[in-house]
C-alpha positions as a printed Julia matrix, in Angstrom:
225×3 Matrix{Float64}:
  -7.55   31.37  -39.1
  -3.96   30.2   -38.74
  -3.66   32.13  -35.48
  -6.76   30.4   -34.11
  -5.48   26.97  -35.19
  -2.09   27.68  -33.64
  -3.73   28.73  -30.37
  -5.82   25.57  -30.27
  -2.75   23.46  -31.07
  -0.9    24.99  -28.14
  -3.92   24.42  -25.89
  -4.2    20.78  -26.98
  -0.47   20.2   -26.47
  -0.58   21.82  -23.03
  -3.56   19.77  -21.88
  -2.04   16.58  -23.28
   1.17   17.27  -21.37
  -0.69   17.94  -18.1
  -2.86   14.83  -18.47
   0.14   12.64  -19.27
   1.89   13.89  -16.12
  -1.17   13.19  -13.99
  -1.64    9.68  -15.37
   2.0     8.91  -14.69
   1.2     9.42  -11.03
   2.91   12.8   -10.76
   1.78   15.69   -8.6
   1.84   18.79  -10.8
   2.44   22.31   -9.52
   1.21   25.47  -11.23
   4.46   27.38  -10.75
   6.56   24.59  -12.28
   4.11   24.1   -15.15
   4.09   27.84  -15.78
   7.85   27.88  -16.31
   7.95   24.67  -18.35
   5.03   25.54  -20.64
   5.64   29.3   -20.73
   2.09   30.23  -19.73
   0.7    32.14  -16.79
  -0.51   30.44  -13.63
  -3.87   32.15  -14.27
  -4.2    30.27  -17.57
  -3.21   27.01  -15.92
  -5.71   27.55  -13.12
  -8.38   27.96  -15.78
  -7.22   24.71  -17.38
  -7.71   22.84  -14.12
 -10.97   24.54  -13.12
 -12.69   24.41  -16.52
 -11.0    22.27  -19.16
  -9.95   19.47  -16.81
 -12.94   19.67  -14.5
 -14.13   16.16  -15.36
 -10.92   14.6   -14.1
 -11.2    13.55  -10.46
  -8.33   15.62   -9.07
  -7.3    16.4    -5.52
  -5.21   19.22   -4.12
  -2.14   17.7    -2.46
   0.78   19.53   -0.83
   0.4    22.59   -3.03
  -0.18   20.7    -6.28
  -2.73   18.65   -8.18
  -2.83   14.89   -8.61
  -5.36   12.25   -9.58
  -7.62   11.28   -6.71
  -7.18    7.81   -5.26
 -10.33    6.63   -7.06
  -8.59    7.43  -10.35
  -5.34    5.67   -9.45
  -6.12    1.94   -9.51
  -3.07    1.39  -11.69
   0.62    1.43  -10.83
   2.77    4.12  -12.37
   6.45    4.21  -13.28
   6.96    6.19  -10.09
   5.43    3.35   -8.04
   7.64    0.79   -9.78
  10.77    2.87   -9.16
   9.85    3.18   -5.49
   9.42   -0.59   -5.24
  12.81   -1.04   -6.92
  14.39    1.27   -4.33
  12.78   -0.61   -1.41
  13.99   -3.97   -2.72
  17.46   -2.53   -3.44
  17.24   -3.38   -7.14
  18.04    0.22   -8.08
  21.67   -0.11   -6.98
  22.21   -2.99   -9.4
  21.84   -0.8   -12.5
  23.84    2.21  -13.74
  20.56    4.14  -13.84
  17.09    2.71  -13.33
  14.88    5.25  -15.05
  11.75    5.22  -17.19
  13.7     4.38  -20.36
  15.1     1.24  -18.77
  11.69    0.39  -17.31
  10.31    0.39  -20.85
  12.82   -2.31  -21.78
  12.19   -4.29  -18.59
   8.39   -4.21  -18.76
   7.73   -4.55  -22.49
   6.26   -8.07  -22.95
   7.37   -8.03  -26.59
  11.04   -7.85  -25.59
  12.93  -10.83  -24.21
  14.43   -9.26  -21.09
  18.22   -8.87  -21.3
  18.51   -9.09  -17.5
  18.14  -11.71  -14.78
  18.3   -10.59  -11.15
  18.48  -13.53   -8.75
  17.77  -13.29   -5.04
  18.37  -16.2    -2.7
  14.86  -17.4    -1.75
  13.95  -17.62    1.95
  14.68  -20.91    3.66
  11.05  -20.93    4.72
   8.5   -18.81    2.92
   6.1   -16.84    5.17
   2.45  -17.84    4.86
   0.09  -15.41    3.18
  -2.07  -15.24    6.27
  -0.77  -15.3     9.81
   2.11  -13.69   11.63
   3.74  -12.0     8.64
   0.54  -10.18    7.73
  -0.09   -9.13   11.34
   3.48   -7.79   11.62
   3.0    -5.79    8.43
  -0.26   -4.26    9.63
   1.24   -3.39   13.02
   4.12   -1.54   11.34
   1.79    0.37    9.03
  -0.65    1.27   11.81
   2.11    1.8    14.42
   0.57   -0.54   16.96
   2.32   -2.45   19.73
   2.77   -6.2    19.32
   2.99   -9.2    21.57
   4.15  -12.7    20.64
   5.9   -15.83   21.84
   9.6   -16.26   21.06
  11.75  -19.2    22.16
   9.32  -20.12   24.92
   8.98  -16.57   26.28
   6.07  -14.14   26.0
   7.32  -10.84   24.61
   5.09   -7.78   25.09
   5.16   -4.05   24.35
   6.99   -4.55   21.07
   7.08   -1.46   18.83
   7.63   -2.83   15.3
   9.53   -0.76   12.73
  10.76   -2.85    9.81
  10.52   -6.27    8.24
  13.9    -6.81    6.58
  14.84   -9.63    4.21
  18.52  -10.56    4.32
  20.36  -13.7     3.22
  17.4   -16.06    3.14
  15.68  -14.84    6.31
  13.0   -12.32    7.23
  13.8   -10.31   10.37
  11.63   -8.08   12.51
  13.46   -4.98   13.76
  11.65   -3.52   16.74
  11.97   -1.26   19.75
  11.4    -2.65   23.24
  11.88   -0.29   26.18
  14.04    2.08   24.09
  16.33   -0.71   22.87
  16.55   -2.22   19.38
  15.69   -5.91   19.16
  15.86   -8.23   16.17
  13.81  -11.41   15.74
  13.78  -14.08   13.06
  10.18  -13.91   11.83
   9.94  -17.68   11.46
  10.69  -18.05   15.19
   7.69  -15.95   16.24
   4.45  -17.57   17.4
   1.02  -16.31   18.43
   1.63  -12.85   17.0
  -1.02  -10.36   18.17
  -1.42   -6.71   17.23
  -2.75   -4.76   20.2
  -4.96   -1.68   20.13
  -2.22    0.44   21.7
  -0.04    2.72   19.64
   3.54    3.85   20.26
   5.63    6.98   19.76
   7.36    6.58   16.42
  11.05    7.55   16.34
  12.35    8.67   12.97
  15.98    8.56   14.18
  15.59    4.88   15.04
  13.89    4.19   11.71
  16.82    5.76    9.85
  19.3     3.66   11.79
  17.46    0.47   10.84
  17.92    1.38    7.17
  21.71    1.64    7.45
  23.68   -0.96    5.52
  25.88   -1.82    8.52
  22.81   -2.59   10.63
  21.25   -4.79    7.94
  24.48   -6.76    7.48
  24.62   -7.4    11.24
  21.07   -8.79   11.42
  21.95  -12.51   11.69
  24.24  -11.79   14.66
  22.49   -8.81   16.22
  20.98  -10.54   19.23
  24.29  -12.28   19.98
  26.16   -8.97   19.77
  23.63   -7.41   22.14
  24.1   -10.22   24.65
  27.86   -9.63   24.63
  27.37   -5.91   25.26
  25.3    -6.7    28.35
  28.06   -8.88   29.89
């Protein structure tokens, strides 16, 4: 009897661990679970195929994760990714799940205040900013008016916020161009795509490039002299 109870306890603990990982937004891998839980991959495969069959799972890059229909919520992993994108991560000694618990618990008066200088002019919810975002995601060419000129064949890469301004970093004819988003008019996303360059994307993420944004076009004009 005790052996049977012990076996069921181990099974319950194993399934609880797997489910908790899945609902945290993790992709779980049989080989890694096998080592961590000290069970065979055959047993784990049975867990997924029989005991967890009512969870809507999908096979993704060699592992299992909750299908998109089961992920309407945001996980700690999503929050940490957002923190990295907004460069909040670098402000803390270590931004991990323990610290997130302190930050996100509504019962705790947050011990932190992180202040960002607001934009001089906030982008509208609908309009150019949204079109720029969609063009970057879908990798479509743009056209717009800027300082009285019609600019075409713009391959958009990043929208970057720096010192009170939103900037569009883009590629035009194999050259990097930077535009103040608030100076763009009649922004149109075309149906044409463009060849995405990862090397250029990495360069746009460099700290030196971001710090040069307010003066980038001026620097480029000097180079052409």
